[in-house]
N, C-alpha and C positions, 0 to 999 in steps of 0.2 A: 498072448491070449488068445484063447480060441473063441473062434465067431460064434453066436449063439445059435443052437440049432434051430431046425422048425419048429419041434417042440416045445423046446424052450419058450420060444416066442408066443407060443400058442397058451402055455402055461401061464404066462405074464397076463396076457391079455383077459384071459380067463378069470385069473386073481383081481384084477381090477374091473373086471364087469359084476364081479361080486362085494364091491367093496359096500360096508354096511354105511346107510344114512345116519346121521349125527343125532340121536335123539333126547340129548341134554336140554333143559328146560332153556338155555338161553338158543340152542336151534330152533325149537319148537317156536318162542316168540319170534324168531327172524322171520320164518316159515309166515307165521298169521301177520306179521307186521309187512313182508312183501305184498301178502294177497290183500291186503286193505289198500296199501297204497295204489295198486293196479287196478283195484274197484273203483276208489274214489279220486285217484290223482289224475283226472281229464284235464284238458287243455283249459287253463287258467285257473287252476286249483292247486292251491299249495295245502298238504296234508303235514300236519304237527301229531306226532304218536306221543303219548304220555305213557313214559316207563310202567311196566306192569310187572310184578314179582310172581313168578310160580313157585311153587312149593320147592327148595332146592332139593330136598330129599325124592323128589320125585323121580321114579325109575320106570322105563319103559322098555319092552324088548325090542332087542335092536331090529331094525328094519332092513332088509336087503334090497330096498327100492327108494327112489328119493320121496322124500312125503308130499302128499296130496293136501291141498287146503282147499275151503268150500265155505263160502259166506252166505248166511241165509236170504233170500231173497224179501225183499221191503220195498216199500214207497220212501222217497227222503233220503236224508242222511242223517243217522244217528251221531251222538255223540259217543256210544260205546258199542260195540259188536262182539259177539262171540263166533270166532273162528274155528270150525270145526277140522283139525289137523289129525290126518290120519296114515296109517301104514296100509296099504293094502297087500293081499296075498298072506302067507302063512308065516308067523302067529300076525294075526292083524289085528288092530286096534284103533281107537278114534278116542280123541282128548278135544276138550272144549277149551280154548284159549282167549281170555277176555283181552280187548284192545280198545284201548279209550283214545278216542281222537279228535283233534279239530280240523275242520276242512274250509280253507278261506279263500273265498272269491271275490271279484268286483262287483258291488251291487249299489242299485242307486238309492241316495240318501238323499231327503229334502233340504235345501239350502234355505230355507226361509219358512215362515209359518204361511200354511195354504187354507184357503175356505172352501167346504163344500161345495163343489160344481165346477170349482177351477180345473182347467186343463194344463198340467204342468208341462212346461215346456225346459229346454236346456238351461235358461237361466234360473230355474225353479229347483233344480235338481243335480248331482254331482255323483262322482262314484268314489267307493270308499271300500277298502278290502275288510271282509265282514267273516265271522264264524259261521259258514250256513248250517253247520250242526245244530245250532241255538235258535235258529230262524225256524219254527214249527209250523210257521202261519204262511210258508214261501216269501218269496224274494223276487225282484225284476230287475235284470242285467242292463237292461238297453232301453234308448227313447223309442224305439220302434214299438216295445209291448205297448206304451202309454200313450203313443200319437193318438189323438182323436179322441182319447177317453177321458171324462170328468172323474173330479172325485167324489167317491160316496161319502165321504165325512172330512172334516177339517183336520189337518195334521199340524202338528208343530215343527220347528226346526231341528235336524238332525236325525230323524226316524228313517227306518229302512222302508222303501215302499213296499207294499204286498200285493198280490193279487186281488183281495178282499177290498185294497182302499179304491177301487176302481168301480166307476158305473160304465155301462154298456157305451161301447164308442158313438162319437158324436160327430159326424162331418158335417151337420147342420146344425147351428144352435141358436135357440131363442133369441130373438133381437136382431139377428144379423139379415143384411140383405140377399136375397135370392132371386135367381132367374125362375119366373112361374111359368112354366111350358102347357100351353093347352091344344088339343087337337081340335078344330072346326071345320068340317067338311072336308078334312082330310088335309087340311093345310094347318101347319104348326105355328102357333103365333107364342110371340113372346113378351111379358112385360116384367117389370121389377114388382118385388112385393117384402112383405117384411115376415119373417118365420116367428110364428107365436110357441112354437115348440121345439123340442131339440130331438135329434135321433141320427141312426145311421142309413143306410142304402137300403132301401125296401120298407123305412119305418114310416108310418103314417102322422102326419102332423099337419097343424093349421097355418095357412098363409095368408096376409091381410095385402090384397091387391093394391098395388102403389098408387095406382089411377083412379079407381073405384070405390076403395076403401073396403070393398066387401071381404069377407071371410072366407076363405076357399080350402076345402077340404084337398090334401094332395099325399104324394108319395114321393118320398126322397131318391132321386137317381143317382146321386152321385155329390161331389160337395159343390156348395151353392146352385144345386138345380133342384126343382120339385117339379114335379108332373101334377096338373090338377086333374082331379078325379070327376068323372061324369057327375 
């Protein structure tokens, strides 16, 4: 057998480089589904795609390049998305390929009934895998997102925690003992008091002085500390 000549090798390479992309319905679906998995299959997610059927009689012009896929820009995670699969160059064409999907992630779910004003902790919630494409009002993934936040409404057991379920962060809660700090002639004076309101750092609230019984207006400095206002 004679060795391949340089010209023949170049011809083989040229033929390989002009291989046409598969444009059958199955190939179009595969390109669209791969794009969906790449978009929504982030760390911690499990993407399940429901089979969709394109018209088996669909015939598109052969494409000299690899097919391109583009997903629409949108917020959140939809349960159905139309992927634009296209062939660039000449002849060029674009077809919308519908993809129906589920995207599962670990989200926080209530372990027991909770009352309005409760601050949920590790004993009150647990993680479950849920389809976030069906959670139109959002979801919460970890305890850091709820730390210090009171519930805005009562919740039954077994429901997904949503951002709208939370009030503002409360690092000082009404009824708890706090350090009441005052500046008198440049000297810091501390005494104990009881917070009459709840709030985050910087919030204005009232504190009952533990010694005098007077109600003092103050601003939250941090956990358990309130600065008395002049």
